[in-house]
MIDREN-79010 format. One record per residue (C-alpha): residue number from 1; x negated, y, z. Coordinates in steps of 0.05 Angstrom, whole numbers, padded with zeros to 5 digits. Layout:
BEGIN
<pos:NUM px:X py:Y pz:Z>;
...
***
This chain:
BEGIN
<pos:1 px:-01621 py:02334 pz:02394>;
<pos:2 px:-01606 py:02289 pz:02452>;
<pos:3 px:-01544 py:02246 pz:02456>;
<pos:4 px:-01517 py:02178 pz:02474>;
<pos:5 px:-01461 py:02140 pz:02440>;
<pos:6 px:-01441 py:02093 pz:02496>;
<pos:7 px:-01471 py:02050 pz:02551>;
<pos:8 px:-01530 py:02009 pz:02528>;
<pos:9 px:-01522 py:01933 pz:02530>;
<pos:10 px:-01541 py:01899 pz:02596>;
<pos:11 px:-01596 py:01863 pz:02558>;
<pos:12 px:-01632 py:01929 pz:02542>;
<pos:13 px:-01618 py:01959 pz:02610>;
<pos:14 px:-01648 py:01899 pz:02645>;
<pos:15 px:-01712 py:01910 pz:02606>;
<pos:16 px:-01717 py:01982 pz:02626>;
<pos:17 px:-01692 py:02012 pz:02561>;
<pos:18 px:-01642 py:02069 pz:02563>;
<pos:19 px:-01677 py:02132 pz:02538>;
<pos:20 px:-01716 py:02138 pz:02474>;
<pos:21 px:-01752 py:02199 pz:02446>;
<pos:22 px:-01759 py:02195 pz:02371>;
<pos:23 px:-01814 py:02240 pz:02342>;
<pos:24 px:-01803 py:02262 pz:02270>;
<pos:25 px:-01827 py:02318 pz:02225>;
<pos:26 px:-01897 py:02342 pz:02241>;
<pos:27 px:-01942 py:02381 pz:02194>;
<pos:28 px:-01967 py:02328 pz:02145>;
<pos:29 px:-01952 py:02325 pz:02071>;
<pos:30 px:-01899 py:02273 pz:02089>;
<pos:31 px:-01858 py:02317 pz:02136>;
<pos:32 px:-01793 py:02312 pz:02098>;
<pos:33 px:-01798 py:02236 pz:02094>;
<pos:34 px:-01813 py:02233 pz:02168>;
<pos:35 px:-01751 py:02274 pz:02185>;
<pos:36 px:-01708 py:02226 pz:02145>;
<pos:37 px:-01739 py:02165 pz:02178>;
<pos:38 px:-01731 py:02195 pz:02247>;
<pos:39 px:-01658 py:02212 pz:02235>;
<pos:40 px:-01644 py:02141 pz:02212>;
<pos:41 px:-01680 py:02110 pz:02272>;
<pos:42 px:-01644 py:02156 pz:02321>;
<pos:43 px:-01576 py:02141 pz:02291>;
<pos:44 px:-01590 py:02066 pz:02293>;
<pos:45 px:-01610 py:02069 pz:02367>;
<pos:46 px:-01550 py:02111 pz:02384>;
<pos:47 px:-01506 py:02057 pz:02354>;
<pos:48 px:-01530 py:02011 pz:02409>;
<pos:49 px:-01513 py:02060 pz:02465>;
<pos:50 px:-01582 py:02086 pz:02479>;
<pos:51 px:-01595 py:02158 pz:02499>;
<pos:52 px:-01637 py:02187 pz:02443>;
<pos:53 px:-01675 py:02252 pz:02435>;
<pos:54 px:-01699 py:02269 pz:02365>;
<pos:55 px:-01757 py:02318 pz:02371>;
<pos:56 px:-01803 py:02353 pz:02323>;
<pos:57 px:-01872 py:02354 pz:02356>;
<pos:58 px:-01900 py:02422 pz:02375>;
<pos:59 px:-01943 py:02454 pz:02429>;
<pos:60 px:-01890 py:02441 pz:02482>;
<pos:61 px:-01885 py:02366 pz:02468>;
<pos:62 px:-01935 py:02339 pz:02518>;
<pos:63 px:-01908 py:02380 pz:02576>;
<pos:64 px:-01838 py:02358 pz:02556>;
<pos:65 px:-01857 py:02285 pz:02556>;
<pos:66 px:-01891 py:02292 pz:02624>;
<pos:67 px:-01828 py:02323 pz:02652>;
<pos:68 px:-01776 py:02278 pz:02620>;
<pos:69 px:-01814 py:02211 pz:02621>;
<pos:70 px:-01772 py:02175 pz:02569>;
<pos:71 px:-01771 py:02099 pz:02574>;
<pos:72 px:-01804 py:02095 pz:02506>;
<pos:73 px:-01827 py:02140 pz:02450>;
<pos:74 px:-01815 py:02121 pz:02378>;
<pos:75 px:-01864 py:02158 pz:02332>;
<pos:76 px:-01831 py:02166 pz:02264>;
<pos:77 px:-01886 py:02213 pz:02242>;
<pos:78 px:-01913 py:02194 pz:02174>;
<pos:79 px:-01981 py:02218 pz:02150>;
<pos:80 px:-02041 py:02235 pz:02193>;
<pos:81 px:-02001 py:02264 pz:02250>;
<pos:82 px:-01969 py:02198 pz:02267>;
<pos:83 px:-02012 py:02144 pz:02235>;
<pos:84 px:-02086 py:02162 pz:02247>;
<pos:85 px:-02084 py:02141 pz:02320>;
<pos:86 px:-02090 py:02210 pz:02351>;
<pos:87 px:-02019 py:02216 pz:02376>;
<pos:88 px:-02019 py:02144 pz:02399>;
<pos:89 px:-02082 py:02157 pz:02439>;
<pos:90 px:-02049 py:02215 pz:02474>;
<pos:91 px:-01988 py:02173 pz:02490>;
<pos:92 px:-02034 py:02121 pz:02519>;
<pos:93 px:-02068 py:02175 pz:02561>;
<pos:94 px:-01999 py:02198 pz:02585>;
<pos:95 px:-01983 py:02125 pz:02603>;
<pos:96 px:-01918 py:02127 pz:02563>;
<pos:97 px:-01896 py:02065 pz:02524>;
<pos:98 px:-01889 py:02074 pz:02449>;
<pos:99 px:-01867 py:02033 pz:02389>;
<pos:100 px:-01921 py:02012 pz:02340>;
<pos:101 px:-01994 py:01996 pz:02338>;
<pos:102 px:-02043 py:02021 pz:02390>;
<pos:103 px:-02090 py:02079 pz:02375>;
<pos:104 px:-02151 py:02037 pz:02357>;
<pos:105 px:-02113 py:01991 pz:02309>;
<pos:106 px:-02078 py:02051 pz:02277>;
<pos:107 px:-02145 py:02084 pz:02263>;
<pos:108 px:-02171 py:02021 pz:02229>;
<pos:109 px:-02109 py:02014 pz:02185>;
<pos:110 px:-02106 py:02089 pz:02169>;
<pos:111 px:-02175 py:02086 pz:02137>;
<pos:112 px:-02162 py:02045 pz:02074>;
<pos:113 px:-02235 py:02025 pz:02060>;
<pos:114 px:-02242 py:02000 pz:02132>;
<pos:115 px:-02176 py:01963 pz:02128>;
<pos:116 px:-02195 py:01930 pz:02062>;
<pos:117 px:-02261 py:01906 pz:02092>;
<pos:118 px:-02229 py:01876 pz:02154>;
<pos:119 px:-02173 py:01843 pz:02115>;
<pos:120 px:-02222 py:01814 pz:02064>;
<pos:121 px:-02263 py:01786 pz:02122>;
<pos:122 px:-02200 py:01750 pz:02144>;
<pos:123 px:-02198 py:01714 pz:02077>;
<pos:124 px:-02146 py:01756 pz:02041>;
<pos:125 px:-02159 py:01777 pz:01969>;
<pos:126 px:-02171 py:01852 pz:01958>;
<pos:127 px:-02187 py:01888 pz:01892>;
<pos:128 px:-02258 py:01908 pz:01879>;
<pos:129 px:-02269 py:01981 pz:01895>;
<pos:130 px:-02317 py:02037 pz:01910>;
<pos:131 px:-02307 py:02094 pz:01960>;
<pos:132 px:-02336 py:02163 pz:01946>;
<pos:133 px:-02340 py:02223 pz:01991>;
<pos:134 px:-02328 py:02291 pz:01959>;
<pos:135 px:-02398 py:02313 pz:01979>;
<pos:136 px:-02431 py:02254 pz:01945>;
<pos:137 px:-02388 py:02265 pz:01883>;
<pos:138 px:-02413 py:02336 pz:01877>;
<pos:139 px:-02485 py:02325 pz:01898>;
<pos:140 px:-02498 py:02266 pz:01852>;
<pos:141 px:-02464 py:02300 pz:01793>;
<pos:142 px:-02392 py:02285 pz:01774>;
<pos:143 px:-02408 py:02261 pz:01703>;
<pos:144 px:-02463 py:02214 pz:01726>;
<pos:145 px:-02420 py:02186 pz:01782>;
<pos:146 px:-02361 py:02173 pz:01736>;
<pos:147 px:-02406 py:02138 pz:01685>;
<pos:148 px:-02433 py:02093 pz:01740>;
<pos:149 px:-02363 py:02077 pz:01764>;
<pos:150 px:-02336 py:02058 pz:01696>;
<pos:151 px:-02398 py:02016 pz:01680>;
<pos:152 px:-02383 py:01973 pz:01741>;
<pos:153 px:-02307 py:01981 pz:01744>;
<pos:154 px:-02276 py:01985 pz:01675>;
<pos:155 px:-02206 py:02013 pz:01666>;
<pos:156 px:-02151 py:02004 pz:01685>;
<pos:157 px:-02165 py:02033 pz:01753>;
<pos:158 px:-02126 py:02061 pz:01811>;
<pos:159 px:-02153 py:02125 pz:01844>;
<pos:160 px:-02126 py:02143 pz:01913>;
<pos:161 px:-02144 py:02181 pz:01976>;
<pos:162 px:-02179 py:02138 pz:02027>;
<pos:163 px:-02128 py:02161 pz:02079>;
<pos:164 px:-02055 py:02180 pz:02069>;
<pos:165 px:-01989 py:02152 pz:02050>;
<pos:166 px:-01928 py:02155 pz:02004>;
<pos:167 px:-01973 py:02148 pz:01943>;
<pos:168 px:-01991 py:02222 pz:01946>;
<pos:169 px:-02053 py:02236 pz:01906>;
<pos:170 px:-02052 py:02167 pz:01873>;
<pos:171 px:-02064 py:02159 pz:01798>;
<pos:172 px:-02065 py:02098 pz:01753>;
<pos:173 px:-02122 py:02109 pz:01703>;
<pos:174 px:-02112 py:02072 pz:01638>;
<pos:175 px:-02166 py:02109 pz:01599>;
<pos:176 px:-02233 py:02136 pz:01620>;
<pos:177 px:-02216 py:02207 pz:01598>;
<pos:178 px:-02163 py:02211 pz:01653>;
<pos:179 px:-02211 py:02193 pz:01709>;
<pos:180 px:-02239 py:02263 pz:01725>;
<pos:181 px:-02168 py:02292 pz:01735>;
<pos:182 px:-02149 py:02233 pz:01778>;
<pos:183 px:-02210 py:02245 pz:01823>;
<pos:184 px:-02192 py:02319 pz:01831>;
<pos:185 px:-02120 py:02301 pz:01849>;
<pos:186 px:-02142 py:02251 pz:01901>;
<pos:187 px:-02193 py:02298 pz:01932>;
<pos:188 px:-02137 py:02347 pz:01943>;
<pos:189 px:-02110 py:02301 pz:01997>;
<pos:190 px:-02173 py:02272 pz:02027>;
<pos:191 px:-02249 py:02282 pz:02027>;
<pos:192 px:-02259 py:02208 pz:02011>;
<pos:193 px:-02230 py:02173 pz:01951>;
<pos:194 px:-02224 py:02100 pz:01932>;
<pos:195 px:-02232 py:02078 pz:01859>;
<pos:196 px:-02202 py:02009 pz:01856>;
<pos:197 px:-02193 py:01954 pz:01804>;
<pos:198 px:-02120 py:01954 pz:01781>;
<pos:199 px:-02088 py:01886 pz:01792>;
<pos:200 px:-02033 py:01872 pz:01741>;
<pos:201 px:-01974 py:01834 pz:01767>;
<pos:202 px:-01912 py:01837 pz:01811>;
<pos:203 px:-01914 py:01893 pz:01863>;
<pos:204 px:-01884 py:01873 pz:01930>;
<pos:205 px:-01880 py:01900 pz:02000>;
<pos:206 px:-01879 py:01851 pz:02058>;
<pos:207 px:-01855 py:01877 pz:02126>;
<pos:208 px:-01884 py:01843 pz:02187>;
<pos:209 px:-01844 py:01846 pz:02252>;
<pos:210 px:-01856 py:01822 pz:02323>;
<pos:211 px:-01799 py:01828 pz:02373>;
<pos:212 px:-01830 py:01778 pz:02421>;
<pos:213 px:-01844 py:01713 pz:02384>;
<pos:214 px:-01906 py:01734 pz:02347>;
<pos:215 px:-01913 py:01769 pz:02279>;
<pos:216 px:-01866 py:01744 pz:02226>;
<pos:217 px:-01861 py:01764 pz:02153>;
<pos:218 px:-01795 py:01791 pz:02128>;
<pos:219 px:-01769 py:01775 pz:02058>;
<pos:220 px:-01814 py:01807 pz:02006>;
<pos:221 px:-01785 py:01867 pz:01969>;
<pos:222 px:-01802 py:01868 pz:01895>;
<pos:223 px:-01812 py:01939 pz:01869>;
<pos:224 px:-01795 py:01957 pz:01796>;
<pos:225 px:-01801 py:02032 pz:01785>;
<pos:226 px:-01769 py:02059 pz:01722>;
<pos:227 px:-01832 py:02099 pz:01707>;
<pos:228 px:-01877 py:02039 pz:01715>;
<pos:229 px:-01912 py:02071 pz:01775>;
<pos:230 px:-01886 py:02070 pz:01846>;
<pos:231 px:-01906 py:02142 pz:01863>;
<pos:232 px:-01876 py:02192 pz:01911>;
<pos:233 px:-01815 py:02209 pz:01869>;
<pos:234 px:-01800 py:02136 pz:01856>;
<pos:235 px:-01804 py:02121 pz:01930>;
<pos:236 px:-01756 py:02173 pz:01957>;
<pos:237 px:-01708 py:02190 pz:01901>;
<pos:238 px:-01649 py:02143 pz:01895>;
<pos:239 px:-01643 py:02110 pz:01827>;
<pos:240 px:-01717 py:02118 pz:01808>;
<pos:241 px:-01735 py:02046 pz:01827>;
<pos:242 px:-01701 py:01978 pz:01827>;
<pos:243 px:-01713 py:01932 pz:01885>;
<pos:244 px:-01704 py:01857 pz:01889>;
<pos:245 px:-01699 py:01826 pz:01959>;
<pos:246 px:-01723 py:01773 pz:01964>;
<pos:247 px:-01774 py:01784 pz:01909>;
<pos:248 px:-01767 py:01742 pz:01847>;
<pos:249 px:-01826 py:01696 pz:01863>;
<pos:250 px:-01836 py:01622 pz:01864>;
<pos:251 px:-01825 py:01597 pz:01935>;
<pos:252 px:-01896 py:01575 pz:01944>;
<pos:253 px:-01922 py:01642 pz:01919>;
<pos:254 px:-01874 py:01679 pz:01965>;
<pos:255 px:-01900 py:01638 pz:02024>;
<pos:256 px:-01972 py:01653 pz:02005>;
<pos:257 px:-01957 py:01728 pz:02001>;
<pos:258 px:-01922 py:01725 pz:02069>;
<pos:259 px:-01982 py:01689 pz:02100>;
<pos:260 px:-02029 py:01742 pz:02070>;
<pos:261 px:-01986 py:01798 pz:02101>;
<pos:262 px:-01987 py:01766 pz:02170>;
<pos:263 px:-02062 py:01754 pz:02164>;
<pos:264 px:-02073 py:01827 pz:02147>;
<pos:265 px:-02029 py:01850 pz:02205>;
<pos:266 px:-02067 py:01806 pz:02254>;
<pos:267 px:-02136 py:01823 pz:02225>;
<pos:268 px:-02124 py:01896 pz:02240>;
<pos:269 px:-02095 py:01883 pz:02310>;
<pos:270 px:-02028 py:01914 pz:02293>;
<pos:271 px:-01965 py:01904 pz:02334>;
<pos:272 px:-01889 py:01911 pz:02330>;
<pos:273 px:-01879 py:01932 pz:02258>;
<pos:274 px:-01920 py:01942 pz:02195>;
<pos:275 px:-01913 py:01939 pz:02120>;
<pos:276 px:-01965 py:01906 pz:02076>;
<pos:277 px:-01968 py:01926 pz:02003>;
<pos:278 px:-01988 py:01870 pz:01956>;
<pos:279 px:-01995 py:01855 pz:01882>;
<pos:280 px:-01983 py:01783 pz:01860>;
<pos:281 px:-02021 py:01768 pz:01796>;
<pos:282 px:-02001 py:01720 pz:01740>;
<pos:283 px:-02037 py:01663 pz:01775>;
<pos:284 px:-01996 py:01673 pz:01838>;
<pos:285 px:-02053 py:01703 pz:01878>;
<pos:286 px:-02033 py:01756 pz:01930>;
<pos:287 px:-02078 py:01817 pz:01930>;
<pos:288 px:-02078 py:01863 pz:01990>;
<pos:289 px:-02073 py:01937 pz:01972>;
<pos:290 px:-02061 py:01972 pz:02039>;
<pos:291 px:-02021 py:01969 pz:02103>;
<pos:292 px:-01975 py:02020 pz:02134>;
<pos:293 px:-01971 py:02021 pz:02211>;
<pos:294 px:-01910 py:02065 pz:02207>;
<pos:295 px:-01870 py:02043 pz:02147>;
<pos:296 px:-01817 py:02089 pz:02120>;
<pos:297 px:-01748 py:02078 pz:02149>;
<pos:298 px:-01707 py:02123 pz:02104>;
<pos:299 px:-01646 py:02101 pz:02064>;
<pos:300 px:-01691 py:02083 pz:02005>;
<pos:301 px:-01748 py:02051 pz:02045>;
<pos:302 px:-01770 py:01980 pz:02038>;
<pos:303 px:-01772 py:01953 pz:02109>;
<pos:304 px:-01698 py:01968 pz:02122>;
<pos:305 px:-01682 py:01932 pz:02057>;
<pos:306 px:-01721 py:01871 pz:02080>;
<pos:307 px:-01689 py:01873 pz:02149>;
<pos:308 px:-01619 py:01875 pz:02120>;
<pos:309 px:-01636 py:01819 pz:02071>;
<pos:310 px:-01658 py:01777 pz:02130>;
<pos:311 px:-01591 py:01789 pz:02162>;
<pos:312 px:-01614 py:01836 pz:02217>;
<pos:313 px:-01575 py:01895 pz:02245>;
<pos:314 px:-01622 py:01954 pz:02240>;
<pos:315 px:-01601 py:01984 pz:02307>;
<pos:316 px:-01612 py:01918 pz:02343>;
<pos:317 px:-01681 py:01910 pz:02312>;
<pos:318 px:-01703 py:01980 pz:02329>;
<pos:319 px:-01677 py:01973 pz:02401>;
<pos:320 px:-01712 py:01905 pz:02407>;
<pos:321 px:-01777 py:01937 pz:02384>;
<pos:322 px:-01768 py:01992 pz:02435>;
<pos:323 px:-01756 py:01940 pz:02490>;
<pos:324 px:-01818 py:01902 pz:02468>;
<pos:325 px:-01859 py:01965 pz:02472>;
<pos:326 px:-01838 py:01972 pz:02545>;
<pos:327 px:-01856 py:01900 pz:02559>;
<pos:328 px:-01923 py:01906 pz:02525>;
<pos:329 px:-01938 py:01969 pz:02565>;
<pos:330 px:-01924 py:01932 pz:02630>;
<pos:331 px:-01971 py:01876 pz:02610>;
***
């Protein structure tokens, strides 16, 4: 699909922004979510007069990009295909501007244990955890490993793949008997699994955006899933979760969470747009869970909710991010 709604504003034209290729789909577990995000981004950019091509990546993509040379690429590819840094590295090699974090930063954020370590080093609280490879889990004996884990990390726990998104393969473990099944489910998605202390409190997502004046936290979105767990179904099925934007937090606590989100964004060297997932405990402490370098942009996603709560027009923000990507590329 390639189309344009009208002439782009002189502001965008003067910054070299007229044509955008949005990449959506891919072959990850999050393909359907990616298609929805990509469609929303494309429609928003079209509303500001830009010429937009919405493309599902395949073997012809790189030759197509070499030939068409869009002003900027917007990767709306969730999962490994768009977030592990590989595609971004190729776009860097092709010398094509793109929205989002550079390849090296994306790799750091994609690996949750690495991201946790770097964010903790920056002074942000992170839950205690242990990371186990599938090989170690088998070689050391599953029963012995699980006993060692629960001795050091009593339930409740959260078990999740060390890489991946949309809460796929994530289980909240409230009793020890459920831990083996949770490990099996997580290993289905990744060869490395994190077993993490469960922090009880208010679950929020804080978008961080930089259109030119430095990274700024958007209003926090409070997440209240009807099932009690913000899993895949609760994320992408309308009516499964209630959202409060801004989150129902004391102002000082909200500011602390916003500062933690920006600190995480900067510690990982991210740019343009990210979403930081946080739990605020009863004492008001913000605990970093993970960061998403390509947050969902569907009709039920959190960053669009935060942008709208902040009074932004989505099309304007997405076009501004595309223009900044061009400016960053030139510099």
